[in-house]
N, CA, C and O atoms as a GROMACS GRO file, in nm:
protein
  620
    1MET      N    1   0.081  -0.121   0.000
    1MET     CA    2   0.000   0.000   0.000
    1MET      C    3   0.086   0.127   0.000
    1MET      O    4   0.046   0.228  -0.057
    2MET      N    5   0.203   0.122   0.064
    2MET     CA    6   0.291   0.239   0.069
    2MET      C    7   0.345   0.273  -0.070
    2MET      O    8   0.365   0.390  -0.102
    3ILE      N    9   0.368   0.173  -0.151
    3ILE     CA   10   0.420   0.197  -0.285
    3ILE      C   11   0.321   0.279  -0.366
    3ILE      O   12   0.361   0.369  -0.439
    4TYR      N   13   0.193   0.249  -0.355
    4TYR     CA   14   0.091   0.323  -0.429
    4TYR      C   15   0.086   0.470  -0.388
    4TYR      O   16   0.068   0.558  -0.472
    5LYS      N   17   0.102   0.496  -0.258
    5LYS     CA   18   0.099   0.634  -0.211
    5LYS      C   19   0.214   0.714  -0.273
    5LYS      O   20   0.195   0.829  -0.311
    6ARG      N   21   0.333   0.653  -0.285
    6ARG     CA   22   0.447   0.723  -0.343
    6ARG      C   23   0.424   0.750  -0.492
    6ARG      O   24   0.457   0.858  -0.540
    7ILE      N   25   0.369   0.655  -0.562
    7ILE     CA   26   0.341   0.674  -0.704
    7ILE      C   27   0.239   0.784  -0.724
    7ILE      O   28   0.258   0.871  -0.810
    8PHE      N   29   0.130   0.783  -0.648
    8PHE     CA   30   0.027   0.885  -0.662
    8PHE      C   31   0.076   1.021  -0.616
    8PHE      O   32   0.030   1.124  -0.666
    9ALA      N   33   0.168   1.024  -0.523
    9ALA     CA   34   0.225   1.152  -0.480
    9ALA      C   35   0.307   1.213  -0.593
    9ALA      O   36   0.310   1.336  -0.607
   10LEU      N   37   0.374   1.131  -0.674
   10LEU     CA   38   0.454   1.182  -0.785
   10LEU      C   39   0.372   1.211  -0.910
   10LEU      O   40   0.413   1.291  -0.994
   11LEU      N   41   0.258   1.149  -0.922
   11LEU     CA   42   0.175   1.163  -1.040
   11LEU      C   43   0.138   1.308  -1.073
   11LEU      O   44   0.150   1.347  -1.189
   12PRO      N   45   0.093   1.391  -0.976
   12PRO     CA   46   0.060   1.530  -1.011
   12PRO      C   47   0.181   1.608  -1.065
   12PRO      O   48   0.165   1.694  -1.151
   13VAL      N   49   0.300   1.579  -1.015
   13VAL     CA   50   0.420   1.648  -1.062
   13VAL      C   51   0.448   1.611  -1.208
   13VAL      O   52   0.480   1.698  -1.289
   14VAL      N   53   0.436   1.484  -1.240
   14VAL     CA   54   0.460   1.438  -1.377
   14VAL      C   55   0.357   1.498  -1.472
   14VAL      O   56   0.393   1.544  -1.580
   15VAL      N   57   0.231   1.500  -1.432
   15VAL     CA   58   0.125   1.556  -1.516
   15VAL      C   59   0.147   1.705  -1.536
   15VAL      O   60   0.132   1.756  -1.648
   16LEU      N   61   0.182   1.777  -1.429
   16LEU     CA   62   0.208   1.920  -1.443
   16LEU      C   63   0.326   1.945  -1.535
   16LEU      O   64   0.321   2.036  -1.618
   17PHE      N   65   0.433   1.866  -1.525
   17PHE     CA   66   0.548   1.882  -1.612
   17PHE      C   67   0.509   1.857  -1.757
   17PHE      O   68   0.552   1.931  -1.846
   18MET      N   69   0.428   1.756  -1.782
   18MET     CA   70   0.385   1.726  -1.919
   18MET      C   71   0.301   1.840  -1.974
   18MET      O   72   0.316   1.877  -2.090
   19LEU      N   73   0.212   1.897  -1.892
   19LEU     CA   74   0.130   2.010  -1.938
   19LEU      C   75   0.218   2.131  -1.967
   19LEU      O   76   0.196   2.200  -2.066
   20TRP      N   77   0.316   2.157  -1.881
   20TRP     CA   78   0.403   2.273  -1.899
   20TRP      C   79   0.484   2.258  -2.027
   20TRP      O   80   0.497   2.356  -2.102
   21THR      N   81   0.539   2.141  -2.055
   21THR     CA   82   0.621   2.125  -2.174
   21THR      C   83   0.539   2.132  -2.302
   21THR      O   84   0.589   2.179  -2.404
   22THR      N   85   0.414   2.088  -2.299
   22THR     CA   86   0.334   2.096  -2.421
   22THR      C   87   0.283   2.237  -2.445
   22THR      O   88   0.271   2.278  -2.561
   23THR      N   89   0.251   2.312  -2.341
   23THR     CA   90   0.200   2.448  -2.362
   23THR      C   91   0.311   2.548  -2.385
   23THR      O   92   0.286   2.653  -2.442
   24ASN      N   93   0.435   2.519  -2.342
   24ASN     CA   94   0.545   2.613  -2.358
   24ASN      C   95   0.644   2.571  -2.466
   24ASN      O   96   0.754   2.626  -2.472
   25SER      N   97   0.608   2.479  -2.549
   25SER     CA   98   0.701   2.436  -2.653
   25SER      C   99   0.711   2.543  -2.760
   25SER      O  100   0.619   2.623  -2.778
   26ALA      N  101   0.822   2.543  -2.833
   26ALA     CA  102   0.845   2.642  -2.937
   26ALA      C  103   0.764   2.612  -3.063
   26ALA      O  104   0.748   2.700  -3.148
   27VAL      N  105   0.715   2.492  -3.076
   27VAL     CA  106   0.642   2.454  -3.196
   27VAL      C  107   0.495   2.489  -3.179
   27VAL      O  108   0.431   2.448  -3.083
   28SER      N  109   0.444   2.563  -3.272
   28SER     CA  110   0.304   2.604  -3.268
   28SER      C  111   0.215   2.487  -3.310
   28SER      O  112   0.250   2.412  -3.400
   29PRO      N  113   0.099   2.471  -3.244
   29PRO     CA  114   0.008   2.366  -3.287
   29PRO      C  115  -0.062   2.401  -3.419
   29PRO      O  116  -0.118   2.314  -3.485
   30LEU      N  117  -0.059   2.529  -3.457
   30LEU     CA  118  -0.123   2.573  -3.581
   30LEU      C  119  -0.021   2.574  -3.694
   30LEU      O  120   0.098   2.598  -3.670
   31PRO      N  121  -0.064   2.550  -3.817
   31PRO     CA  122   0.030   2.556  -3.928
   31PRO      C  123   0.074   2.701  -3.953
   31PRO      O  124  -0.002   2.795  -3.931
   32CYS      N  125   0.198   2.717  -3.998
   32CYS     CA  126   0.250   2.849  -4.031
   32CYS      C  127   0.189   2.894  -4.164
   32CYS      O  128   0.170   2.812  -4.254
   33LYS      N  129   0.159   3.024  -4.176
   33LYS     CA  130   0.101   3.077  -4.300
   33LYS      C  131   0.209   3.092  -4.406
   33LYS      O  132   0.320   3.136  -4.378
   34ASN      N  133   0.174   3.053  -4.530
   34ASN     CA  134   0.269   3.063  -4.639
   34ASN      C  135   0.197   3.076  -4.772
   34ASN      O  136   0.076   3.059  -4.781
   35TYR      N  137   0.275   3.108  -4.874
   35TYR     CA  138   0.226   3.112  -5.011
   35TYR      C  139   0.336   3.055  -5.101
   35TYR      O  140   0.451   3.046  -5.060
   36TYR      N  141   0.299   3.017  -5.221
   36TYR     CA  142   0.397   2.961  -5.315
   36TYR      C  143   0.451   3.070  -5.405
   36TYR      O  144   0.374   3.145  -5.466
   37SER      N  145   0.584   3.080  -5.414
   37SER     CA  146   0.649   3.176  -5.503
   37SER      C  147   0.690   3.104  -5.630
   37SER      O  148   0.773   3.013  -5.627
   38ASN      N  149   0.633   3.146  -5.744
   38ASN     CA  150   0.672   3.088  -5.873
   38ASN      C  151   0.816   3.124  -5.908
   38ASN      O  152   0.887   3.043  -5.968
   39ALA      N  153   0.859   3.246  -5.870
   39ALA     CA  154   0.995   3.289  -5.903
   39ALA      C  155   1.100   3.206  -5.829
   39ALA      O  156   1.202   3.169  -5.886
   40LEU      N  157   1.074   3.178  -5.701
   40LEU     CA  158   1.170   3.100  -5.622
   40LEU      C  159   1.140   2.951  -5.622
   40LEU      O  160   1.220   2.869  -5.578
   41LYS      N  161   1.022   2.916  -5.673
   41LYS     CA  162   0.977   2.776  -5.680
   41LYS      C  163   0.978   2.707  -5.543
   41LYS      O  164   1.027   2.595  -5.528
   42GLN      N  165   0.923   2.779  -5.444
   42GLN     CA  166   0.914   2.723  -5.309
   42GLN      C  167   0.809   2.800  -5.228
   42GLN      O  168   0.765   2.908  -5.268
   43ASN      N  169   0.771   2.742  -5.115
   43ASN     CA  170   0.680   2.811  -5.024
   43ASN      C  171   0.755   2.920  -4.951
   43ASN      O  172   0.869   2.902  -4.907
   44ILE      N  173   0.690   3.036  -4.938
   44ILE     CA  174   0.744   3.148  -4.863
   44ILE      C  175   0.649   3.170  -4.744
   44ILE      O  176   0.529   3.185  -4.762
   45TYR      N  177   0.705   3.170  -4.625
   45TYR     CA  178   0.625   3.181  -4.504
   45TYR      C  179   0.613   3.326  -4.460
   45TYR      O  180   0.710   3.402  -4.465
   46THR      N  181   0.493   3.363  -4.416
   46THR     CA  182   0.469   3.498  -4.367
   46THR      C  183   0.450   3.500  -4.216
   46THR      O  184   0.464   3.605  -4.153
   47GLU      N  185   0.418   3.386  -4.157
   47GLU     CA  186   0.408   3.371  -4.012
   47GLU      C  187   0.478   3.241  -3.976
   47GLU      O  188   0.449   3.136  -4.032
   48VAL      N  189   0.571   3.250  -3.881
   48VAL     CA  190   0.650   3.133  -3.843
   48VAL      C  191   0.661   3.123  -3.691
   48VAL      O  192   0.626   3.216  -3.618
   49ASP      N  193   0.709   3.009  -3.645
   49ASP     CA  194   0.730   2.989  -3.501
   49ASP      C  195   0.852   3.068  -3.452
   49ASP      O  196   0.851   3.123  -3.342
   50SER      N  197   0.954   3.074  -3.535
   50SER     CA  198   1.078   3.144  -3.500
   50SER      C  199   1.121   3.229  -3.619
   50SER      O  200   1.151   3.176  -3.726
   51ALA      N  201   1.125   3.361  -3.601
   51ALA     CA  202   1.157   3.453  -3.711
   51ALA      C  203   1.306   3.449  -3.743
   51ALA      O  204   1.388   3.419  -3.656
   52PRO      N  205   1.343   3.481  -3.868
   52PRO     CA  206   1.485   3.491  -3.902
   52PRO      C  207   1.552   3.600  -3.819
   52PRO      O  208   1.487   3.696  -3.776
   53GLU      N  209   1.682   3.584  -3.797
   53GLU     CA  210   1.754   3.680  -3.714
   53GLU      C  211   1.889   3.712  -3.775
   53GLU      O  212   1.962   3.622  -3.818
   54PHE      N  213   1.921   3.841  -3.778
   54PHE     CA  214   2.053   3.885  -3.822
   54PHE      C  215   2.155   3.830  -3.724
   54PHE      O  216   2.128   3.827  -3.604
   55PRO      N  217   2.274   3.785  -3.771
   55PRO     CA  218   2.373   3.731  -3.677
   55PRO      C  219   2.416   3.837  -3.575
   55PRO      O  220   2.466   3.943  -3.611
   56GLY      N  221   2.394   3.806  -3.449
   56GLY     CA  222   2.426   3.902  -3.343
   56GLY      C  223   2.307   3.982  -3.297
   56GLY      O  224   2.318   4.060  -3.202
   57GLY      N  225   2.192   3.966  -3.362
   57GLY     CA  226   2.070   4.033  -3.320
   57GLY      C  227   2.049   4.169  -3.384
   57GLY      O  228   2.122   4.208  -3.475
   58SER      N  229   1.948   4.240  -3.334
   58SER     CA  230   1.910   4.368  -3.395
   58SER      C  231   2.015   4.476  -3.376
   58SER      O  232   2.032   4.562  -3.462
   59ALA      N  233   2.087   4.474  -3.264
   59ALA     CA  234   2.193   4.574  -3.242
   59ALA      C  235   2.305   4.556  -3.345
   59ALA      O  236   2.358   4.654  -3.397
   60ALA      N  237   2.340   4.432  -3.373
   60ALA     CA  238   2.444   4.405  -3.474
   60ALA      C  239   2.395   4.446  -3.613
   60ALA      O  240   2.474   4.496  -3.694
   61CYS      N  241   2.267   4.426  -3.641
   61CYS     CA  242   2.210   4.469  -3.769
   61CYS      C  243   2.219   4.621  -3.783
   61CYS      O  244   2.254   4.672  -3.889
   62GLN      N  245   2.187   4.692  -3.676
   62GLN     CA  246   2.194   4.838  -3.679
   62GLN      C  247   2.337   4.885  -3.703
   62GLN      O  248   2.359   4.978  -3.780
   63ARG      N  249   2.434   4.822  -3.638
   63ARG     CA  250   2.575   4.857  -3.659
   63ARG      C  251   2.616   4.831  -3.804
   63ARG      O  252   2.688   4.910  -3.864
   64PHE      N  253   2.571   4.717  -3.860
   64PHE     CA  254   2.602   4.684  -3.999
   64PHE      C  255   2.547   4.790  -4.093
   64PHE      O  256   2.618   4.836  -4.183
   65LEU      N  257   2.422   4.830  -4.072
   65LEU     CA  258   2.360   4.931  -4.158
   65LEU      C  259   2.432   5.065  -4.146
   65LEU      O  260   2.461   5.129  -4.247
   66ASN      N  261   2.462   5.107  -4.023
   66ASN     CA  262   2.531   5.235  -4.003
   66ASN      C  263   2.669   5.235  -4.066
   66ASN      O  264   2.714   5.337  -4.119
   67LYS      N  265   2.737   5.122  -4.061
   67LYS     CA  266   2.872   5.112  -4.117
   67LYS      C  267   2.872   5.114  -4.269
   67LYS      O  268   2.962   5.171  -4.330
   68ASN      N  269   2.772   5.054  -4.331
   68ASN     CA  270   2.773   5.033  -4.476
   68ASN      C  271   2.690   5.130  -4.558
   68ASN      O  272   2.711   5.141  -4.679
   69LEU      N  273   2.597   5.201  -4.497
   69LEU     CA  274   2.515   5.295  -4.574
   69LEU      C  275   2.598   5.417  -4.613
   69LEU      O  276   2.663   5.478  -4.528
   70ARG      N  277   2.597   5.452  -4.740
   70ARG     CA  278   2.666   5.569  -4.794
   70ARG      C  279   2.565   5.650  -4.873
   70ARG      O  280   2.523   5.609  -4.982
   71PHE      N  281   2.527   5.762  -4.819
   71PHE     CA  282   2.425   5.842  -4.884
   71PHE      C  283   2.488   5.939  -4.982
   71PHE      O  284   2.593   5.997  -4.954
   72PRO      N  285   2.423   5.957  -5.096
   72PRO     CA  286   2.476   6.052  -5.194
   72PRO      C  287   2.462   6.195  -5.143
   72PRO      O  288   2.375   6.224  -5.061
   73ALA      N  289   2.548   6.281  -5.191
   73ALA     CA  290   2.538   6.423  -5.156
   73ALA      C  291   2.412   6.480  -5.220
   73ALA      O  292   2.390   6.465  -5.341
   74LEU      N  293   2.330   6.544  -5.140
   74LEU     CA  294   2.203   6.598  -5.189
   74LEU      C  295   2.192   6.746  -5.152
   74LEU      O  296   2.242   6.788  -5.048
   75ASP      N  297   2.127   6.823  -5.239
   75ASP     CA  298   2.105   6.963  -5.205
   75ASP      C  299   1.987   6.973  -5.108
   75ASP      O  300   1.916   6.875  -5.086
   76SER      N  301   1.965   7.091  -5.051
   76SER     CA  302   1.862   7.108  -4.948
   76SER      C  303   1.721   7.082  -5.001
   76SER      O  304   1.635   7.034  -4.926
   77ASP      N  305   1.695   7.114  -5.128
   77ASP     CA  306   1.562   7.086  -5.185
   77ASP      C  307   1.537   6.936  -5.192
   77ASP      O  308   1.427   6.889  -5.162
   78ALA      N  309   1.638   6.861  -5.232
   78ALA     CA  310   1.624   6.715  -5.241
   78ALA      C  311   1.605   6.655  -5.102
   78ALA      O  312   1.529   6.560  -5.085
   79LEU      N  313   1.675   6.711  -5.002
   79LEU     CA  314   1.660   6.659  -4.866
   79LEU      C  315   1.518   6.677  -4.815
   79LEU      O  316   1.467   6.590  -4.744
   80GLN      N  317   1.454   6.789  -4.851
   80GLN     CA  318   1.318   6.815  -4.803
   80GLN      C  319   1.216   6.722  -4.869
   80GLN      O  320   1.114   6.691  -4.808
   81THR      N  321   1.243   6.678  -4.991
   81THR     CA  322   1.147   6.593  -5.060
   81THR      C  323   1.173   6.444  -5.038
   81THR      O  324   1.090   6.361  -5.076
   82MET      N  325   1.286   6.409  -4.977
   82MET     CA  326   1.317   6.268  -4.952
   82MET      C  327   1.226   6.212  -4.843
   82MET      O  328   1.197   6.280  -4.745
   83PRO      N  329   1.182   6.088  -4.860
   83PRO     CA  330   1.104   6.026  -4.753
   83PRO      C  331   1.196   5.997  -4.634
   83PRO      O  332   1.314   5.965  -4.652
   84SER      N  333   1.142   6.008  -4.515
   84SER     CA  334   1.224   5.981  -4.396
   84SER      C  335   1.221   5.834  -4.357
   84SER      O  336   1.304   5.790  -4.278
   85THR      N  337   1.128   5.758  -4.412
   85THR     CA  338   1.119   5.616  -4.383
   85THR      C  339   1.125   5.537  -4.513
   85THR      O  340   1.054   5.567  -4.610
   86VAL      N  341   1.209   5.437  -4.514
   86VAL     CA  342   1.221   5.346  -4.628
   86VAL      C  343   1.176   5.209  -4.580
   86VAL      O  344   1.228   5.158  -4.481
   87LYS      N  345   1.080   5.149  -4.650
   87LYS     CA  346   1.035   5.014  -4.616
   87LYS      C  347   1.094   4.917  -4.717
   87LYS      O  348   1.083   4.936  -4.838
   88ILE      N  349   1.157   4.813  -4.664
   88ILE     CA  350   1.217   4.710  -4.749
   88ILE      C  351   1.148   4.578  -4.722
   88ILE      O  352   1.136   4.535  -4.606
   89LYS      N  353   1.102   4.512  -4.828
   89LYS     CA  354   1.045   4.378  -4.817
   89LYS      C  355   1.146   4.283  -4.878
   89LYS      O  356   1.196   4.306  -4.988
   90PHE      N  357   1.176   4.174  -4.807
   90PHE     CA  358   1.274   4.079  -4.856
   90PHE      C  359   1.243   3.940  -4.801
   90PHE      O  360   1.160   3.924  -4.712
   91ILE      N  361   1.311   3.842  -4.856
   91ILE     CA  362   1.293   3.704  -4.814
   91ILE      C  363   1.426   3.654  -4.759
   91ILE      O  364   1.530   3.672  -4.821
   92VAL      N  365   1.421   3.591  -4.643
   92VAL     CA  366   1.536   3.520  -4.588
   92VAL      C  367   1.511   3.373  -4.620
   92VAL      O  368   1.420   3.312  -4.564
   93ASP      N  369   1.592   3.316  -4.710
   93ASP     CA  370   1.567   3.178  -4.751
   93ASP      C  371   1.608   3.079  -4.642
   93ASP      O  372   1.659   3.119  -4.537
   94ALA      N  373   1.586   2.951  -4.666
   94ALA     CA  374   1.611   2.848  -4.565
   94ALA      C  375   1.759   2.836  -4.529
   94ALA      O  376   1.793   2.778  -4.426
   95GLU      N  377   1.848   2.890  -4.613
   95GLU     CA  378   1.991   2.891  -4.582
   95GLU      C  379   2.033   3.022  -4.516
   95GLU      O  380   2.148   3.037  -4.476
   96GLY      N  381   1.940   3.118  -4.504
   96GLY     CA  382   1.968   3.245  -4.438
   96GLY      C  383   2.012   3.356  -4.532
   96GLY      O  384   2.053   3.463  -4.485
   97ARG      N  385   2.004   3.335  -4.663
   97ARG     CA  386   2.043   3.438  -4.759
   97ARG      C  387   1.927   3.532  -4.789
   97ARG      O  388   1.811   3.491  -4.789
   98ILE      N  389   1.959   3.659  -4.815
   98ILE     CA  390   1.860   3.759  -4.852
   98ILE      C  391   1.826   3.743  -4.999
   98ILE      O  392   1.915   3.736  -5.084
   99LYS      N  393   1.695   3.737  -5.029
   99LYS     CA  394   1.648   3.723  -5.167
   99LYS      C  395   1.539   3.827  -5.194
   99LYS      O  396   1.467   3.867  -5.103
  100GLN      N  397   1.528   3.869  -5.317
  100GLN     CA  398   1.420   3.955  -5.366
  100GLN      C  399   1.392   4.076  -5.278
  100GLN      O  400   1.276   4.101  -5.243
  101ALA      N  401   1.493   4.150  -5.242
  101ALA     CA  402   1.474   4.272  -5.164
  101ALA      C  403   1.417   4.381  -5.255
  101ALA      O  404   1.473   4.409  -5.362
  102VAL      N  405   1.307   4.441  -5.213
  102VAL     CA  406   1.244   4.550  -5.289
  102VAL      C  407   1.203   4.660  -5.193
  102VAL      O  408   1.171   4.636  -5.076
  103ALA      N  409   1.205   4.783  -5.244
  103ALA     CA  410   1.159   4.898  -5.165
  103ALA      C  411   1.009   4.913  -5.186
  103ALA      O  412   0.961   4.908  -5.299
  104LEU      N  413   0.937   4.933  -5.079
  104LEU     CA  414   0.793   4.957  -5.086
  104LEU      C  415   0.771   5.107  -5.085
  104LEU      O  416   0.816   5.177  -4.994
  105HIS      N  417   0.702   5.157  -5.185
  105HIS     CA  418   0.684   5.301  -5.203
  105HIS      C  419   0.553   5.354  -5.147
  105HIS      O  420   0.515   5.467  -5.180
  106GLY      N  421   0.484   5.281  -5.066
  106GLY     CA  422   0.353   5.325  -5.022
  106GLY      C  423   0.254   5.306  -5.134
  106GLY      O  424   0.240   5.195  -5.186
  107ASN      N  425   0.185   5.412  -5.173
  107ASN     CA  426   0.086   5.401  -5.280
  107ASN      C  427   0.144   5.426  -5.418
  107ASN      O  428   0.082   5.393  -5.519
  108SER      N  429   0.263   5.484  -5.424
  108SER     CA  430   0.320   5.516  -5.555
  108SER      C  431   0.403   5.400  -5.608
  108SER      O  432   0.456   5.320  -5.532
  109GLU      N  433   0.414   5.394  -5.739
  109GLU     CA  434   0.496   5.293  -5.804
  109GLU      C  435   0.603   5.363  -5.884
  109GLU      O  436   0.596   5.483  -5.908
  110GLY      N  437   0.702   5.287  -5.925
  110GLY     CA  438   0.806   5.344  -6.009
  110GLY      C  439   0.943   5.311  -5.957
  110GLY      O  440   0.962   5.222  -5.875
  111GLU      N  441   1.040   5.386  -6.009
  111GLU     CA  442   1.180   5.365  -5.974
  111GLU      C  443   1.206   5.400  -5.827
  111GLU      O  444   1.148   5.494  -5.774
  112PRO      N  445   1.294   5.323  -5.763
  112PRO     CA  446   1.331   5.359  -5.625
  112PRO      C  447   1.407   5.491  -5.621
  112PRO      O  448   1.477   5.526  -5.716
  113THR      N  449   1.392   5.562  -5.512
  113THR     CA  450   1.466   5.687  -5.491
  113THR      C  451   1.613   5.652  -5.467
  113THR      O  452   1.645   5.536  -5.442
  114PRO      N  453   1.703   5.751  -5.474
  114PRO     CA  454   1.844   5.724  -5.445
  114PRO      C  455   1.863   5.664  -5.304
  114PRO      O  456   1.949   5.579  -5.283
  115LEU      N  457   1.784   5.710  -5.211
  115LEU     CA  458   1.791   5.658  -5.074
  115LEU      C  459   1.752   5.510  -5.071
  115LEU      O  460   1.820   5.428  -5.008
  116GLU      N  461   1.643   5.476  -5.140
  116GLU     CA  462   1.598   5.336  -5.145
  116GLU      C  463   1.700   5.248  -5.216
  116GLU      O  464   1.724   5.135  -5.175
  117LYS      N  465   1.760   5.300  -5.323
  117LYS     CA  466   1.863   5.224  -5.395
  117LYS      C  467   1.981   5.192  -5.304
  117LYS      O  468   2.035   5.082  -5.307
  118GLU      N  469   2.020   5.289  -5.223
  118GLU     CA  470   2.132   5.267  -5.132
  118GLU      C  471   2.099   5.163  -5.025
  118GLU      O  472   2.181   5.078  -4.994
  119VAL      N  473   1.979   5.170  -4.970
  119VAL     CA  474   1.937   5.072  -4.870
  119VAL      C  475   1.932   4.932  -4.934
  119VAL      O  476   1.974   4.835  -4.871
  120LEU      N  477   1.881   4.921  -5.055
  120LEU     CA  478   1.878   4.792  -5.124
  120LEU      C  479   2.019   4.740  -5.150
  120LEU      O  480   2.044   4.620  -5.139
  121ARG      N  481   2.111   4.829  -5.185
  121ARG     CA  482   2.251   4.789  -5.206
  121ARG      C  483   2.310   4.728  -5.079
  121ARG      O  484   2.377   4.625  -5.084
  122VAL      N  485   2.283   4.792  -4.967
  122VAL     CA  486   2.338   4.743  -4.840
  122VAL      C  487   2.272   4.611  -4.800
  122VAL      O  488   2.338   4.523  -4.746
  123TYR      N  489   2.143   4.596  -4.826
  123TYR     CA  490   2.077   4.468  -4.796
  123TYR      C  491   2.139   4.355  -4.878
  123TYR      O  492   2.146   4.242  -4.831
  124SER      N  493   2.184   4.385  -5.000
  124SER     CA  494   2.247   4.281  -5.082
  124SER      C  495   2.383   4.240  -5.027
  124SER      O  496   2.435   4.135  -5.062
  125LEU      N  497   2.442   4.323  -4.940
  125LEU     CA  498   2.572   4.293  -4.880
  125LEU      C  499   2.560   4.216  -4.748
  125LEU      O  500   2.660   4.170  -4.693
  126MET      N  501   2.440   4.203  -4.696
  126MET     CA  502   2.422   4.145  -4.563
  126MET      C  503   2.477   4.003  -4.556
  126MET      O  504   2.470   3.926  -4.652
  127PRO      N  505   2.531   3.969  -4.438
  127PRO     CA  506   2.578   3.831  -4.418
  127PRO      C  507   2.460   3.735  -4.406
  127PRO      O  508   2.345   3.778  -4.404
  128THR      N  509   2.490   3.608  -4.396
  128THR     CA  510   2.388   3.506  -4.383
  128THR      C  511   2.317   3.519  -4.248
  128THR      O  512   2.382   3.528  -4.144
  129TRP      N  513   2.184   3.520  -4.252
  129TRP     CA  514   2.104   3.530  -4.131
  129TRP      C  515   2.080   3.391  -4.072
  129TRP      O  516   2.102   3.289  -4.138
  130LYS      N  517   2.036   3.388  -3.948
  130LYS     CA  518   1.984   3.264  -3.888
  130LYS      C  519   1.844   3.248  -3.947
  130LYS      O  520   1.760   3.336  -3.926
  131PRO      N  521   1.816   3.139  -4.021
  131PRO     CA  522   1.687   3.127  -4.090
  131PRO      C  523   1.569   3.109  -3.994
  131PRO      O  524   1.586   3.071  -3.878
  132GLY      N  525   1.450   3.138  -4.045
  132GLY     CA  526   1.328   3.118  -3.968
  132GLY      C  527   1.290   2.971  -3.962
  132GLY      O  528   1.338   2.890  -4.042
  133LYS      N  529   1.204   2.939  -3.866
  133LYS     CA  530   1.162   2.800  -3.849
  133LYS      C  531   1.011   2.790  -3.835
  133LYS      O  532   0.946   2.875  -3.774
  134CYS      N  533   0.959   2.684  -3.893
  134CYS     CA  534   0.819   2.646  -3.876
  134CYS      C  535   0.820   2.499  -3.838
  134CYS      O  536   0.866   2.414  -3.913
  135ARG      N  537   0.767   2.470  -3.720
  135ARG     CA  538   0.764   2.332  -3.670
  135ARG      C  539   0.903   2.268  -3.673
  135ARG      O  540   0.920   2.154  -3.716
  136ASP      N  541   1.001   2.343  -3.625
  136ASP     CA  542   1.141   2.300  -3.615
  136ASP      C  543   1.208   2.271  -3.750
  136ASP      O  544   1.312   2.205  -3.754
  137LYS      N  545   1.149   2.318  -3.859
  137LYS     CA  546   1.208   2.302  -3.992
  137LYS      C  547   1.246   2.441  -4.043
  137LYS      O  548   1.164   2.533  -4.036
  138THR      N  549   1.368   2.458  -4.096
  138THR     CA  550   1.407   2.589  -4.149
  138THR      C  551   1.330   2.615  -4.279
  138THR      O  552   1.318   2.528  -4.365
  139VAL      N  553   1.279   2.737  -4.291
  139VAL     CA  554   1.195   2.774  -4.405
  139VAL      C  555   1.231   2.913  -4.454
  139VAL      O  556   1.296   2.990  -4.383
  140ALA      N  557   1.191   2.946  -4.576
  140ALA     CA  558   1.207   3.080  -4.631
  140ALA      C  559   1.096   3.170  -4.574
  140ALA      O  560   0.979   3.132  -4.572
  141VAL      N  561   1.135   3.288  -4.528
  141VAL     CA  562   1.041   3.378  -4.460
  141VAL      C  563   1.045   3.516  -4.525
  141VAL      O  564   1.152   3.570  -4.551
  142GLU      N  565   0.927   3.572  -4.550
  142GLU     CA  566   0.916   3.708  -4.603
  142GLU      C  567   0.908   3.805  -4.485
  142GLU      O  568   0.830   3.787  -4.392
  143LEU      N  569   0.992   3.909  -4.491
  143LEU     CA  570   0.994   4.012  -4.387
  143LEU      C  571   0.978   4.149  -4.450
  143LEU      O  572   1.016   4.171  -4.565
  144THR      N  573   0.923   4.242  -4.374
  144THR     CA  574   0.919   4.382  -4.413
  144THR      C  575   0.977   4.462  -4.298
  144THR      O  576   0.933   4.451  -4.184
  145ARG      N  577   1.077   4.542  -4.329
  145ARG     CA  578   1.145   4.621  -4.227
  145ARG      C  579   1.143   4.769  -4.264
  145ARG      O  580   1.190   4.807  -4.372
  146PRO      N  581   1.088   4.853  -4.176
  146PRO     CA  582   1.098   4.997  -4.200
  146PRO      C  583   1.232   5.049  -4.148
  146PRO      O  584   1.285   4.999  -4.049
  147MET      N  585   1.285   5.148  -4.216
  147MET     CA  586   1.409   5.209  -4.171
  147MET      C  587   1.389   5.360  -4.171
  147MET      O  588   1.363   5.420  -4.276
  148VAL      N  589   1.400   5.421  -4.054
  148VAL     CA  590   1.388   5.566  -4.043
  148VAL      C  591   1.525   5.626  -4.068
  148VAL      O  592   1.624   5.589  -4.005
  149ILE      N  593   1.530   5.721  -4.162
  149ILE     CA  594   1.657   5.781  -4.201
  149ILE      C  595   1.650   5.931  -4.174
  149ILE      O  596   1.559   6.001  -4.220
  150CYS      N  597   1.747   5.978  -4.100
  150CYS     CA  598   1.755   6.121  -4.069
  150CYS      C  599   1.877   6.178  -4.139
  150CYS      O  600   1.991   6.149  -4.101
  151LEU      N  601   1.855   6.258  -4.242
  151LEU     CA  602   1.964   6.322  -4.315
  151LEU      C  603   1.964   6.470  -4.280
  151LEU      O  604   1.860   6.535  -4.276
  152GLU      N  605   2.083   6.520  -4.256
  152GLU     CA  606   2.096   6.662  -4.225
  152GLU      C  607   2.182   6.729  -4.331
  152GLU      O  608   2.268   6.667  -4.392
  153LYS      N  609   2.156   6.855  -4.351
  153LYS     CA  610   2.232   6.932  -4.448
  153LYS      C  611   2.375   6.951  -4.394
  153LYS      O  612   2.394   6.993  -4.280
  154ALA      N  613   2.474   6.918  -4.478
  154ALA     CA  614   2.614   6.936  -4.440
  154ALA      C  615   2.648   7.085  -4.442
  154ALA      O  616   2.614   7.155  -4.538
  155GLU      N  617   2.713   7.131  -4.340
  155GLU     CA  618   2.748   7.274  -4.330
  155GLU      C  619   2.887   7.297  -4.384
  155GLU      O  620   2.935   7.410  -4.384
   0.00000   0.00000   0.00000
């Protein structure tokens, strides 16, 4: 009879541990959202369990951008008409490489501004990212990142 008491005393701990591990696992019980890209011939995920990450995190990404961005010399009229935010949409593939980076112009279409071209150039130089995951499988993930740019007139 004593053996049963010990087993039942441990049973709630085991059940609680099992509940905790299933509710706190990194794998989502829901499927990740994706679409098929004809250009890349693969599924591109828009919602994942684990998002892609720049090596070293967001602070390292900011340092990389600050180090590599080279803005063209602009006159004061051009500075006033430049957008202060550049949105870049890109895909981090399953190997962590940046693919199909494009500047989003809001409602307007057409050629990227010089600022957008420079940001796209720097995105093409980025090192390999830690890829995103869906159900513990590395997948290609579409991201959109806004970048606020403050340009001042050189004196």
